[in-house]
Residue, then its C-alpha position, 0 to 999 in steps of 0.5 A: m662837168l668842165t668845159g674844154a678850156e676848163l679841162l686844159a686849165e685844170l691840167k695846166g694849174w695842177v702841173a704848175s702847183r706841183g712842178s717843183d715837187l716833181s723836180a725835187v724827186g728827180l722827175q724832169h717834165e715839160l708842158t706844151e700847149s697847142p696853138e690857139d687856132r687848133n680845134p680841138q685845142s690840146i695840152w700835153w705833159i711829158l715826164e722823164s726819169d732815168d728809167r721811165l717816160a710818161e705822157i698825157i695828151l688832153w684835148s679840149n673835147g675831153h679825150a685823153e691819151l696816157q702813155f707809159a714807157e720803160v726805158a730798159s725794156g722799150e715797153i710802151s703802153a697807152i690808155m685812152r680816157e674820157l675826162a670831164t671833171e676836175e677829179d677826172v683830170q686829177d686822177a689821170l695826173n696822179s696815176i702818171v706820177e704814181w707810176m713814175t715814182l714806183p720802184v723799178d724792177g731789176 
């Protein structure tokens, strides 16, 4: 089980190690961290393509919100998760990338 700071560092490291690959397939992305005086601290990552948007917000207490949006339909869905391990963080991030890279219907 990771501490709060370790959870945030895992997300940040995962994004840093894959950022150029994501950009290469046409995904724009931005990583933002909350100010250090916030409790709980958080980090959020937004991905964008012409057809979809996705975001994860991870708080140092392990709560995470994943949001998925279809641009054409305006449909938005959100999923709340509890993340505690390196595998939990990686699974959440992989699910976002997988959804962003699926073919768009229509």
